[in-house]
N, C-alpha and C positions, 0 to 999 in steps of 0.2 A: 405515367408508369408507376405501378406500386409493386408490392411483393406478394408472392403466392402463398396465401394462407387465408382462411375465412376471416380472421382478425384483420388482415391487411387489405383484403379485396372487397369483401361484402359491404362495409360501411362506405367505401368510396362510390360503389355502384348506387347504393341507396341514396346517398346525399346528392349525387349527380342527377338522379331522376327527379328529386325535389327541386334542384336548382334549375333544371330544364322547365319544370312546370311554373316556376316563379319568374324566370328571366328569359326563357326562350333560347338559352345557350346550351348546346349539347356538349357533354364531356364523355369521351369513350376511354375506358381504362384497359391497359394491358398489364400483364403480371410477369414477374421474373422470380427466380428461385431465391430462397433465403441466402444461399451462398453467393449468388450474383449481387444481391442487395448489399452484402457486406464487403464486396470486393470490386464490382464493376465500375469503370470510370464514369463519373457523373457527366463529364463533358460530352461523351458520346450520346448519352441519353438526352441531354439538353438540346442537341442538334436535331432530335427527332420528335421530342415531346414538349408540350407547353407546360405541363404540370408534372412534377416528379416527387415521389416520396423518398426522402433521403435519411441517412444516418449522420448524426452530428460530427463524428470524427472526419468527415469529408470536407468540412468547411475551409480548412487551410488550403487544400488543393483547389477547391472551386474558386476561392478568392484569387489565387494566382492565375487561374485559367480564365476568370471572368465569364463563367458560363451560366451563372444564376443572376437573376435580377434581385437587388435588395428590396426587402418588403417594407422598410421604414420610409414609406412614401409620405409626402406632405398631406396634412389635414386629417390624419388618422391616428394621431398620438394617443388619444383617449382610449381607443380600442386596444392598442398595443400595451398601454399602461395597465389596462384591466387584465390582459393575459399575463403580463409580468407579475402583477400583484398576486395572482392565483397560480403561479408556477408550481408544479409538483417537484419539489427539490430544485435541481438545477436544469430542469427540462427546457424552460424558456431561454435562459442565458446560454445554454449549450450551443444554440444556433446563432449567437452573436459573436462576430469575429471581425477584426480589423475595422471597427467602427460602424458595422452594419448588421442588421438582422436578416439572415439569409433564409430562414424557414420559421414556421410556427409549429409548436408541438401539437400533434393531433393524437399521439399515442405515447404515453409515459411508461417507462419500464426500467427495471434494474434486475440484477440477479437477486432472486428471492429463494425461499425454502418452499419445496413442494412435497406433500406427503399424502398418503392414503389413510384417511381417518378410520377406515374399517380395519386396517392393519396396524396403525400407529395412532392410539387415541389422542395424543397431544404432540404438537411439534417439539423438536428438540431445541434447547436454548444454547447449547455449547457445541463447539467443534469436536470436543472429546466424545460427546454422546454420538455424534454423526460417525466418528471413527469406529466406535464400538459396534454400531449397526453395520458398518462396512465390513468389519471383520466377520460378522455373522452372515454376510452375503445378501444383505437387505437393501443396499444402497446402489443407486444409479447416478452417474455423474457424467454429463455430456462433455466430451473432451475434443471433439472435432474443432480444428482451427476455425475461428479464433477463440473458441469458448474456453479452452484450457488457459489461454493467456488472460481471459477475463476473470477466471477464478484466481489466478496468480495476483492480478491487480486487486481484487476484492480482499483477499487474505492479507496482502501487504498493507492496505489501508486499515483494515480491521485490527491488525496487530500494532498499529500506531507508527508504521514506517511506510507511508504511501509512496508510490513510484513518482519519479520526477516528470514534469511536463516539458522542461526545457534543457535537460542535460546538465553536465556532460555525460553522466551515467544514469541509467534507468533507476538503479537502486544500489545502495551500499552492499558490500560483500556479505557482511555478517547478517544484515537484514534479509538479503536475498536468499541466503542459505536457509535461514529460519523459515521463510515462506515456502520454499521447496520441500523442506522436511515436514512442514505442516500439511501441505497439499498431499504429500506421499502417505500421510496417515490414512487417507481415504483412497487415493489413486492406485496404491499397490494392491488393493483388495477388490478392484472392479474388473470386469471382463475386458479383454483386449478390444472387443468389438465396440466398447463405449468410446474408444478413441476415434471412432468414425461416426459418432452420433452428435447431432445438434440437439438443442432443447426440445424441438418438436418431436424428433424421433424418440427421445427419452420419455417425453410425456405420453406418447402413443403407447410405448411399452408398459409404462406404469399403469396406464388406464385400461389395459387389455389383458394383463397377466396378474398372477397372484404373488410373484416373487419379490417385487421391489416395493418397499414401504416408504422410502425417502429419497428425494433429490435435494441435497443440502444447499447446492448452489446451481441456479439455472434461471434463465430469463423466463418470467412468468407468462403464461398464455391463458387468459381468462376463459377461453372456450372450454377448457377442461374442467372448469368449475361449474359449468352449466349442467343441470340434470338432464340425462339422456344423450349428451353429446357423444359419449363413449360408454362402453360397458360399465366402467367404474369411474366415479367422480373423484377428482383430485381436490385437495384443499391447499391453500397457500398461506404462508406466514412469513414473518421477518426472518432474516438469515441467522443461523447459529453463530455465536460469537467465539472467535478464536482468541481475541484479546479481552480486555477488561472494560470496554466502553460500550458494550451492547451491539446492536445490529447496525453498525456504521461502516462506511467504506465500500459499499457495493458499487461495482462498475456500472454506471448508468447506460441504458440503451434507449429504446423508444425510437419513434420516427417523427419527422417533420415534413410539412408540405412546403414545397419550394416551386419557384416559377423560373422557367428558362429565360436567360438573357437574350436568346435568339428568337423568342416567340413573336409571331405576328399578332398575337392576341394577348399581349402582356397585361393590359388593364383588366380585361375580363378574367384572366387567370388569377390576378392578384385579388380581385373582388371575391372570387370563390375561396381563395386561401384564407382570407379574413373570416368569411362566413363559416366555413367548415371547422375552423379552430375556435369559434366563439363558444361561450358557455351555453348559450341556448341550444345550439345544435349538438354540442358534445353531450349534454345531459339528456337529450331526447333521441333524435333520429340516429345519431352516430352510435350511441350505446345500444339502442334497440336493434340495430343491424349487426350487432356482434363485434363492434369495435372496442378496443381497449383504450379508454378515453385518455386524453392528455391534459385536460383542463382541471384545475384543482377543485372548482365548485362541483364538477361532475364526480370527482373522487369522493367527495363528502356526501353526496346525494343518497338518500335512503332508497329511492326507486332504482337507482343505478346499481347499488350494492346488493339488493335483494336477490335477483336471479343468479348471481355469481357467488352466493354464500359468503358475502363480506370480503371478497377478494381485495378490494381497494383499501378498506379500513384496516384489514389484517396485515397489509404490507406497507402501509404509508410511512411508518417510522424508518423502514429501510430506504425508501425512496428519498425521504427528507435528509437522510444521512449519507446519501450516495456520493461517489467519487467520480469526477469528470475526467475522462481520458484525454491524453494529448490530442491536439487537433492541427498541428503544423503540417505544411506541405511536406510530404515524405512519410507521414505517420502510417498511412494505409498500407504501404509496402512493408513497413516495419511490423505492423500488426500481424500480417500473414506469415512473414518469415520467422518472427519471434515465436509465434504459436507452434509452428512446425518444428522449430528447434527445441522448444520446451518439451513437446511430445516425444521427439526422438530421444531426448535425454531421460525422460521418465520411463519410457518403454525399455530402454537399454540399461536402466539402473546406474546411470552415469553419476559421477561425483557432482554434488550440488554446486560446489564452487566453480567447476568448469562450466556448468550450464549458465550460472550467473555471469561469468566473464563473457561468454558469447552473447548473451542477451544484451549486456551493456555495450558490447562492440557494435551490435546491430543497431542499437538505439542511437549511438553516436553517429553512425553512418547515415541515419535517416535524415540528419540535418544537412 
């Protein structure tokens, strides 16, 4: 099971076709929506599928449930060491939890900056510049849960006050208020409809209309950097800095390939997981099929960067300075509830302190 987008589905189909030719093993992929990918219980998928593409914040929950097979099997330490040595930021360790590696990164991502080079000749470097463009009506910011919370996380870390991973509170009151006030510098100037948009919907609108020149924070989709993918080509860059340390603190995303603990084909599934996450496949077949690669050597490769207008090189600093979300059992429910509460407060122009208080209460309850 993977997620419904050319970036998430096409490379899995292409690599599975090659795997069939080389091994005789058939892998058939189903798709689920991005919303399901971010929220649907992994245990239910693990009872139906051998291979599952997952998001790293699920690892606390899946560890408790015992629904995935650890991939740190005997005799393959060298392969894992190579992946770890070429991790894009924290992509590889994001799937390590409670002493085991539960997935391998096949897709590395974080919130990055997206802009239209025909409307905005250069990317912005500061949040203040993004706010000025927002006031002029030129900014789109995807705020559908959980993406509003991801922007909160990114700004908190970029401002030098990253959110907590283990409580008791998510963020201190003064720091949290500052983050909300910073987010409001843009969010108060966007259309209400953007509170129902994810990065895919926002990218589609950017690439098909002439209104929006900038998405200051949003998970990058390299498909939109391809010539001819949509009417207008998008360009990607490091996030604009709200703080003084450059493009650091972006909430990392991406996907990992995992194997069900209930699979009757566990060994064959693990073999495919190692193969599809390897540098050789990531740099060639996976990238050629439209995948957003997860291996660091692929991110550095000239051939991989060329068709996507330098997507990887132009956002690498953001990925390397990314912030890892909490991963404890209970986090996933918090993520959805907190994003919904944040949006409610932003749309109603509530007092920032009240919003922070309730986010902190939700975070404490998640444990």
